[in-house]
N, C-alpha and C positions, 0 to 999 in steps of 0.2 A: 390628116393621114387617111389614105385610102387603103383599106384592108380587105383582102379577099380570103375567105375561109372555106376550104374544102371540107365537106362533111359538116357544114355549119348548121344543118337542121338536126344534127344528132346530139347526143348527150354532152360530150365535151365541147364540141364546136359551138353549140348554142350558148354555153356559159362564156366562152371567149367573146362571142358577139356582144353579150351583155356588158362585159368589161370594156370592150372597145367603144360601145355607144356611150358609156359613162364618161369616157374621155372626149366625147364629141367627135369621134372619128366617123368617116363614111365607110359603111360596111356592105359588102356583097357576099353571097354564099353560092358555092357550087355544091349541089347535092342531087343524087338521083332518087332520093326518098325511098330507097329500098329498106333502110332501117331508120332514117331520119323522119321527122314529123313536121308538117307545116305549122302545127301549133307551137313548136319550139322556136320558130323564127320571129324575132322581135319586129314590132311595127317599124316600117320605114327602111327595112333591109331588103336589098335586091336579091332575088333568087334566080339563079341560072339552073334550071332543072335538067341536068345532063349527067352522063356517066363519064368518069375521067378516062376510061378506055377509049372514048371517042375523041380522037386527036383533033379533028376539025372543029368540033363543038367547043372543046377546051380553048383552042386558039381564038375562036370568035368571042367567047366570053371574056378573055383577057383583053382583046381589042376593044370590046364595048365598054368595059369598066376601067381599064387602064390602071390597075392597082400599083401602089408603091411598094406594098409588102404583102406577103402571102403566108398564111398559117395553114399547113397541110395536115388535116386530121382524117380525111377520107381513107378508108382501108377495109380490107377483109381482115377482121380482127379475131377470128376464132382459130385457136391452135388445132382443135379437133378437125375442123373443116380443112385446114391447110394440109393435114396429114392425109385426109381422104382425097382432096382435090388440089394437089400442089400446083398444077398448071393454072387453075383458076386463081389461086392465091398470088402467083407470080404475075398474072395478067393485070390484076387490080393493083397490087402493091408495088410492083416494079415498073411495068409498062405504063400504068396510069400515072405514076410519079414522074417518069421520064417525059410524058406528054406535058405535064405541068411545068417541069423544069425548062423544056424547050420554049413553051409559051412565055415563061417568065423572062428568059433571055431575050426573046423577040421584043417584048414590051419594056425591056430595061427596068425590070423590078429591082428594087434596092436590096431587099432582104427576103429570105425564104426560110421559114421555120418549119421543121419536120418533126412530127410526132412519131418517135420510135418506141421501142419496148425495152424497158429495163427488166421487166418481169420475166422475159424469155431470152433476151440476147446474151446474158452472162452464163446461161446453163445452170448447173448445180452450184449453189453458193454454200460453202462448208459451214457447219455449225459454229456458232460463236463469231462469225464474220458477217460483214455487209459489203456488197460489191460497190466499189467506187468507180469513178469515170476512168481510172487507169487500169481497172481489172480487164484482162483480155476477153473479148467476146468469145463465146463458145455456143453458137446456136445449135439447139437440139431438135428443132422442128422447122418445117418449111416456112412457117410464119416468121419465126425469128430470123431465118436465113434471108427472107425477102426484105425484112426491115434493115438488116445489116448491109445488104447489097445496096439499098438506097443511100444509106449513110456514106458508103464509099463513092457512089455516083456524085453525091453532093460535093465531095472533095474535088472531083474532076471538074465539076461546073465552077467551083471557086477558082481553080487554077486556070482553066481555059477561058472563062467568060467574066471573071471578076464578081460573080454573084456572091453576096454575103449570105452565109448559111448558119443556122443554129440547129443542133439536134437536141431534142428533149426526150430522155428515156424514162417513160412512165413506169411506175410500179402498178399494182392492180388498182385501177381507179374506181371510185364509187361516189354516190351522192344523188341529190335530187335530179329527176328526169331520166335516170338510167332505165333502159328498157329491160324488163325481166324476161322477155321472150327471145332468148338466145343463150349462148354459152359463155359469153365474155364477162358477165357481171353477176358473180355469185351473191353479192349483197342484195341486189335487186331481186334476183330469183328467190332467195330465202325470204325476203320481206313479203313478196307477193304471195308466197305459199303460207307464210305465217298468218297473214291477214285473212286468207281463205280457209285456214284451219287444216292445211294439207301437210303431209310429212316432209322433212328435209332430208336430202340425200347427201351423204358424206362420201365422196370419191376417195379411194385409198391413196395413201402416200406410197406404201409398198404392198400391203395386203389388205383385203377387205376387212373392216372392223377396227382398223387403226384410226387415229385422230385426223387423218388427211394431211394434205400438203401444207407447208408453211409458206405464207405469203405476206407481203408488205402492202397494206391497203392505204391508199392516199386519196384524200378528198378532192373532188373535181375543182373546187375553188383554187387549190394550189396549182393545178394544171393550167387553169385560166390565167392566174397571176404570172406564171412562168412564160406563157405564150405572149402575153401583153408586154412584159418586160423585154423579151427577145425581139418582138416585132418593132418595138419602140426604140431599139438600139440601146437599151439600158442594161443589157446583160453583157458583161465583159468577157464571157467565155463562150466558146462555140459548141460545147458539149456539156450537158448537165443532167444528172438524175433528178427525177421528181418523185421522191419517196419519203418515208418517215424513219427508216432504220429499225422499225419495230416489226418483228415477225409474229404471226399468230396462225394457229392451225385452223383448218376448216371446222373442226368440232368446237374449238373455243369460240370461233366467230358465231357459229350457230347458237351456242349457249348464251353469248353476250346479247345477240339480237333478240332471243326469246325473253331475256331478262328486261331489256329496254322496252320491248313491245308488250310485255305483260302476258305472254302466251306460253303454251306448253305443247309443242308439236312433237310428234313421234319422229325419231331419227332412223333413217335407213342407211345401209352401208353398201357401197358399190366397189367394183374393182378399180385399179389404176386406169386412168384415161390415157389413150395414145398421145404421145407428145408432151405430157405433163412433166415438169421438173418437180423434184421432191421439195426443194427449199429455195426460195428467192427472197432476198432482203437487200435493199439498196441503202447505201450511205447517203444521208441527207446533208452532208457537210457543206457542199457548194450551194445547195438551195438555201440553207440557213444563212450562209454568208451573204448571198446576193438578193434573196427574196424575204426571208424571215423564218420564223418557227412554223413548221407544218401544223395543220389542224390536227389536234389529238384524235386518236381513234374513237374514244368515248364520246367526245363532243361531235365528231363527224357522223358517227352512227346514230346518235340521238337526233341530229338534224335531219338525217335521211329517213329515220323512222317517222318523224313528225310529218315530213313531206309526203311519204307514201300513205300515211293515214288520211291526210287532207285530200290527196288526189283520189281516194276511193270513196269519198263522201258524195 
């Protein structure tokens, strides 16, 4: 199998590359290294250092590598940035994706797997429920809107060009290699600050001082498993959540990480962030049926704490 991973030098993409190499697949990566790192790229993997907004460069990379399947992870992934710069968000997430889809059609790619957002696309998920794949999308941020737009473009490319597509809607992903220097990964941000002895900031769910938003945190290993199953043609559904069904507040997450890391940092409380939803929890039923049991939060957080400690030595 010849797999091309966009954003493959990043957090999730590099784990997908590892899983693909374990199957003896040939792997290439498209990444502009704006957030990805060369150190994340496994030995023997081809890197096309380019921006997916550059249509000609994308087309040339596809011609050079001639992939059979594509796993599209590259994205503008910050809700806050999408609110401040919606045009930038659309240029990367929509136009960049269309450049990839057109190149995939030109090179007769068999399957195209798209990393969407379950954490943002469903909007507010009521208490006591978990959003399933049949829950109607209700984007409340430009980021969620751009991801949902690409999901709909995928249906068009399926119909018009016969391109097989799979959409994976991620919950809030965490795990080893996550970059703490950004807004998308609160687990990484908290661990980086815990190790440095710095305070943790709890952004409000409604008003400053509350326990913060409720989120479903899923380990990066589960995202990699889902992508490999989809690109290998082993996933019999074209849309699947990748989550755990377990919701946890930001305050509870902070307390859990402090306990696992054996630290005691000061907590600070901030206002609601623009674009944030109060509660997002995904049903893991399809994932459990086709992939297996998601990594438990306690096990996954301990794994992540261990990696962050080792990386700081």
